[in-house]
Each structure stands twice: as C-alpha cells, then as structure tokens.
PAZAPA-4460 file (N, C-alpha, C; in steps of 0.05 Angstrom, whole numbers, plus 32768, in hexadecimal, padded with zeros to 4 digits):
% residues 113
    n_x    n_y    n_z   ca_x   ca_y   ca_z    c_x    c_y    c_z   seq   type   mol
   800E   7FEE   7FFF   7FFB   8002   8001   8013   8015   7FFC     1      X     A
   8010   8025   7FF0   801B   8045   7FEF   800A   805A   8003     2      X     A
   8016   8071   800E   800C   807C   8019   7FFA   808E   800E     3      X     A
   8000   808C   7FF0   7FEC   809C   7FDE   7FD7   8098   7FDE     4      X     A
   7FCE   807B   7FDB   7FB7   806F   7FDF   7FAA   8071   7FF4     5      X     A
   7FAF   8081   8006   7F98   807F   8015   7F82   8099   801B     6      X     A
   7F95   80AC   8005   7F7E   80C2   7FFC   7F68   80BB   7FF6     7      X     A
   7F69   80A5   7FE3   7F4A   809F   7FD9   7F3C   8085   7FEC     8      X     A
   7F46   8083   7FFE   7F3C   8070   800D   7F32   8076   8027     9      X     A
   7F1C   806A   8030   7F0E   8077   8048   7F1A   8066   8065    10      X     A
   7F2F   807A   8074   7F3A   8069   8089   7F30   806F   80A3    11      X     A
   7F2E   805A   80B2   7F27   8055   80CD   7F43   8051   80E1    12      X     A
   7F44   8056   80F7   7F59   8055   8104   7F47   804C   8129    13      X     A
   7F54   8036   812C   7F45   8028   813C   7F5C   8025   8154    14      X     A
   7F4E   8033   816A   7F63   8032   8187   7F6B   804B   8186    15      X     A
   7F5F   8062   8194   7F64   8082   818E   7F79   8087   81A8    16      X     A
   7F8C   8072   81B0   7F9E   8082   81C7   7FBC   8088   81BA    17      X     A
   7FD1   8080   81C8   7FE6   8096   81BE   7FE7   808D   8195    18      X     A
   7FEB   806E   8192   7FF6   8068   8179   7FDD   8072   8169    19      X     A
   7FC2   8070   816D   7FB1   807C   8160   7FB2   8098   815A    20      X     A
   7FB3   80AC   8174   7FB8   80CB   816A   7FCB   80CC   8156    21      X     A
   7FE3   80BF   815A   7FF7   80CC   814F   7FF2   80C1   8133    22      X     A
   7FE4   80AE   812F   7FDB   80A2   8108   7FCC   80BA   8106    23      X     A
   7FB8   80BE   8112   7FAD   80CE   810D   7FB7   80F0   8101    24      X     A
   7FC5   80F6   8116   7FDD   8114   8108   7FEF   8110   80F8    25      X     A
   7FF3   80F9   80F2   8007   80F1   80D9   7FF5   80F0   80C1    26      X     A
   7FDB   80E1   80BE   7FCC   80E7   80A6   7FC0   8103   80A3    27      X     A
   7FBC   810C   80BC   7FAA   8127   80B5   7FBE   8144   80AC    28      X     A
   7FDA   813F   80AD   7FF1   814C   809F   7FEF   8143   8087    29      X     A
   7FEB   8125   807D   7FEF   8123   8061   7FD0   812C   8051    30      X     A
   7FBF   8121   805E   7F9E   812B   8055   7F95   813C   8061    31      X     A
   7F9E   8159   8065   7F8F   816C   807C   7F6D   816B   8072    32      X     A
   7F66   8162   8056   7F4A   8163   805C   7F3A   814E   805C    33      X     A
   7F47   8137   805D   7F3A   811C   8061   7F29   811A   8073    34      X     A
   7F17   810A   806D   7F01   8105   8084   7F11   80E9   8091    35      X     A
   7F17   80E3   80AC   7F27   80D4   80B7   7F13   80C4   80CA    36      X     A
   7F0C   80A8   80CB   7F02   809B   80E2   7F10   8096   80F3    37      X     A
   7F00   8096   8113   7F15   808D   8127   7F00   8082   8135    38      X     A
   7F05   8068   813D   7EF3   804E   814E   7F01   804D   8169    39      X     A
   7EF9   804C   817F   7F06   8049   8198   7EE4   803E   81AA    40      X     A
   7EED   802F   81BC   7EE1   801C   81D1   7ED0   8035   81DE    41      X     A
   7EEC   8044   81EB   7EE4   8057   8201   7ECE   8072   81FB    42      X     A
   7EBE   807C   81F5   7EAB   808A   81F2   7EB3   80B0   81F1    43      X     A
   7EC7   80AF   820C   7ED6   80C0   8213   7EEC   80DA   8205    44      X     A
   7EF3   80C2   81F4   7F0C   80C2   81E5   7F09   80DC   81DD    45      X     A
   7EF1   80E4   81CF   7EEC   80FC   81BD   7EFC   8117   81D1    46      X     A
   7EF8   8117   81E7   7EFC   812B   81FA   7F1E   812D   81FB    47      X     A
   7F2D   8118   81F3   7F41   8119   81ED   7F58   811E   81D0    48      X     A
   7F40   811E   81BF   7F4B   812A   81AB   7F5B   8148   81A6    49      X     A
   7F6B   813D   8196   7F7C   8163   818C   7F75   8168   8173    50      X     A
   7F68   815D   815C   7F59   8170   8149   7F46   8160   8141    51      X     A
   7F2C   8164   8147   7F17   815F   813E   7F11   815E   8124    52      X     A
   7F19   816A   8115   7F0E   8177   80FF   7F12   8162   80E7    53      X     A
   7EF9   815B   80D9   7EF2   813F   80C3   7EFD   812C   80D5    54      X     A
   7EF3   8129   80EB   7EF7   810B   80F3   7ED4   80FC   80F4    55      X     A
   7ED2   80E1   80EB   7EBB   80DB   80EA   7EBF   80C9   810B    56      X     A
   7EAE   80CB   811E   7EB7   80BA   8139   7EA5   809B   813D    57      X     A
   7EAE   808B   813C   7EA0   8071   814C   7EAA   806A   8167    58      X     A
   7E9A   8076   8179   7EA2   806E   8197   7E90   8059   81A2    59      X     A
   7E99   804C   81B2   7E86   803C   81CD   7E8A   8020   81C7    60      X     A
   7E82   800A   81D4   7E82   7FF9   81D3   7E7E   7FE3   81B5    61      X     A
   7E6C   7FF2   819E   7E60   7FEF   8189   7E7E   8001   8173    62      X     A
   7E90   8002   817C   7E9F   8013   816A   7EAB   8001   8152    63      X     A
   7EAC   7FE3   814C   7EB4   7FD7   8142   7EA9   7FCC   8127    64      X     A
   7E8D   7FD4   812E   7E7E   7FD8   8114   7E86   7FE1   80F6    65      X     A
   7E8F   7FFA   80FF   7E94   800F   80EA   7EAA   8006   80D7    66      X     A
   7EBC   7FED   80DD   7EC9   7FE6   80CD   7EC5   7FDC   80B5    67      X     A
   7EA7   7FD1   80B7   7EA1   7FCD   8097   7E9F   7FE6   8088    68      X     A
   7E97   7FFF   808C   7E9F   8011   8080   7EB3   8022   8077    69      X     A
   7EC2   8017   8078   7EDF   801D   8075   7EF7   800E   8064    70      X     A
   7F09   801A   804F   7F1D   800C   803F   7F2A   8004   804A    71      X     A
   7F42   8016   8060   7F4F   800D   806A   7F52   800E   8089    72      X     A
   7F59   7FF8   809B   7F57   7FFC   80B6   7F6D   7FFF   80C8    73      X     A
   7F77   8015   80D2   7F90   8019   80DE   7F8F   800D   80F4    74      X     A
   7F9A   7FF8   8100   7F93   7FE6   811D   7FAB   7FF9   812B    75      X     A
   7FA3   7FFA   814B   7FB8   8003   815D   7FBC   7FE4   8167    76      X     A
   7FD2   7FE1   8172   7FE2   7FCC   817B   7FD4   7FC6   819E    77      X     A
   7FBD   7FD0   81A2   7FAF   7FCD   81B7   7F92   7FBF   81B2    78      X     A
   7F8A   7FC0   819C   7F6F   7FB3   818B   7F7A   7F95   8189    79      X     A
   7F72   7F88   8194   7F77   7F5B   8195   7F6A   7F5D   8174    80      X     A
   7F76   7F4E   816A   7F74   7F46   8151   7F63   7F2D   814E    81      X     A
   7F61   7F21   8164   7F4E   7F09   8166   7F30   7F18   8168    82      X     A
   7F23   7F30   816B   7F0D   7F36   8167   7EFF   7F2A   8150    83      X     A
   7EE7   7F25   8141   7ED4   7F15   8131   7ED9   7F2C   8119    84      X     A
   7ED4   7F46   8124   7ECB   7F59   8110   7EF2   7F65   8106    85      X     A
   7F08   7F68   8118   7F1E   7F66   810E   7F28   7F51   80F7    86      X     A
   7F21   7F33   8103   7F2B   7F17   80F6   7F24   7F1F   80D7    87      X     A
   7F0C   7F2C   80CF   7EF8   7F2B   80B9   7F11   7F3F   80AC    88      X     A
   7F0C   7F5A   80B3   7F16   7F6D   80A8   7F38   7F6A   80A1    89      X     A
   7F40   7F54   80AD   7F62   7F4D   80A4   7F5C   7F3A   808F    90      X     A
   7F45   7F28   8090   7F45   7F1C   8077   7F3F   7F26   8060    91      X     A
   7F35   7F44   8060   7F32   7F4F   8048   7F48   7F61   8039    92      X     A
   7F5A   7F62   8055   7F70   7F6B   8045   7F6D   7F8B   8053    93      X     A
   7F5C   7F91   8064   7F58   7FAE   8067   7F63   7FBD   8087    94      X     A
   7F76   7FA7   8091   7F82   7FB1   80AE   7FA3   7FB6   80A2    95      X     A
   7FA6   7FC8   80AD   7FC6   7FD6   80B1   7FCB   7FE3   80CB    96      X     A
   7FE6   7FE5   80CE   7FEC   7FF2   80E3   8003   8004   80E0    97      X     A
   8005   801C   80FC   8016   802F   80F5   8031   802D   80EB    98      X     A
   8038   800A   80F4   8052   8008   80EF   805C   8002   80CF    99      X     A
   803D   7FF8   80C1   803F   7FF2   80A5   8041   800B   8095   100      X     A
   8032   801D   80A4   8036   8036   8091   804A   8048   8095   101      X     A
   805E   8047   80B0   8073   804C   80AD   8087   8045   80A1   102      X     A
   808D   802C   8096   80A1   8018   808E   809B   8024   806A   103      X     A
   807C   802C   805F   8077   8026   8046   8087   8048   803D   104      X     A
   8080   8057   805F   808E   8075   8056   80A3   8077   8055   105      X     A
   80B6   8066   805C   80CF   806D   8066   80E4   8066   8050   106      X     A
   80EE   8070   804C   8100   8068   8033   810F   8052   803B   107      X     A
   811C   8042   802E   812F   802B   802A   8142   8031   8037   108      X     A
   8146   8021   8047   8163   802B   805E   8178   800B   8059   109      X     A
   818D   8010   8056   819B   7FF3   8059   8198   7FEB   8077   110      X     A
   818F   7FF7   8092   818E   7FEF   80AF   8175   7FD3   80AC   111      X     A
   815E   7FDD   8094   814B   7FC7   8093   814C   7FB2   8086   112      X     A
   815F   7FB0   806D   8166   7F9C   8058   816D   7F7C   8069   113      X     A
***
C-alpha cells in the first residue's frame, strides 16, 4: 500500500490512545481535508481529542460495527486481533498498522535490509 492510496480510501483508526492519536495527527498533516474515522470503546475519548475537524466518531461498546464502512482500518496494538469483526476485516485485507505505514513511508535503509 502506498501512502497516496489512502487519500482515496475511507480510513478508520481503531484505538485512540497514544498511537491512535499519533496516527491521526500524521494522516491529518498528509490529508488536511480528509474525513478520518476514529473508533474506540471509550465513549469519553472525544474529550481528549486535539483536532476534531473532519472526524467521524464511532465510540462506545459497538464501535467495531463501523469496520464494514471503511476501506482501510489502522489498528492500534491494544485492540485484540482475535475479535470477530477484526478477524473478518483482516481476512479482507483491510487491516493496517502504524508500523506498516511507517515502513511504507520511510525510504529504504541498509539497516532494514
């Protein structure tokens, strides 16, 4: 996946702790006018937001139901992979991680070869 491909995709970040917020900030810098979905079990996570412009919130115990509405789901490490909704999205190739985005964005380095 190329970063430029995210511009045309419906993107959801699940888990809005430190890594989810950092991912959001990164994507917001790249795509300042893009609507980005944010899902988290914590209903109060909105209070912690730093830039709420153009966010589609999916909060509370049913936040994973939103996965079906997105093309790419960026999953934070704290979200278990064994949940049925996550497994289904994973099988469809919709799950990505912040680490994956970093390595796609980062130029080749002899340290990683």
